[in-house]
C-alpha positions, 0 to 999 in steps of 0.5 A: 818535935821539928818546928820547921816545916815546908809548905810542901809538907804543910799543904801537900803541894809542892812548894820549893823554897818556901819554909815556915818557922812553926815555933817563931812565933813564941809560945805565949802569942799562940792562942793570940795568933789563932785568934787573929787567923780565925777573924781574918778569915771570916772577914776575907771578902773577896780574893783577886789574883795577883802576879806572885800572891792574891789581893784580899778584901778585909771587912773591918767588922771582923778584924780592924786594921789595928788587928790585921797589921799584928796578924802580919807581924806575928806571920812574918814571925813564922812565914818571912817568904809572905811579902804584906802589904795593908792598903786603903782604897782611897774612893770608898776606903776598902783595906785591901791586904796583899799577900805575896811571895815565890813561886809556889805560894799562891797554893800555899796561901789557898790551902792557908785560908781556905778562898 
């Protein structure tokens, strides 16, 4: 089985330069990663478009910040082309996750997170 795939192969969209290493997450961490991905999908409350990606408002009742950082650490192993930023809004303590990357990353993000 080929454990590398381009984002184009995963999403069916053209995304040159985006390569996911599907074997980057060790087998013993895959189940945890999948649970975190599911929690993150449910935690996205709002999406804002950025020049090179998206910012997501995160419901920390669905995924707490420790789990969010854990997801980032795992996601970096399979999708190193992503830029990540977890930030807290000083006004209302809202937690935002910024996902950025090279050209084509926006289509990949939408396909991956279904939002």
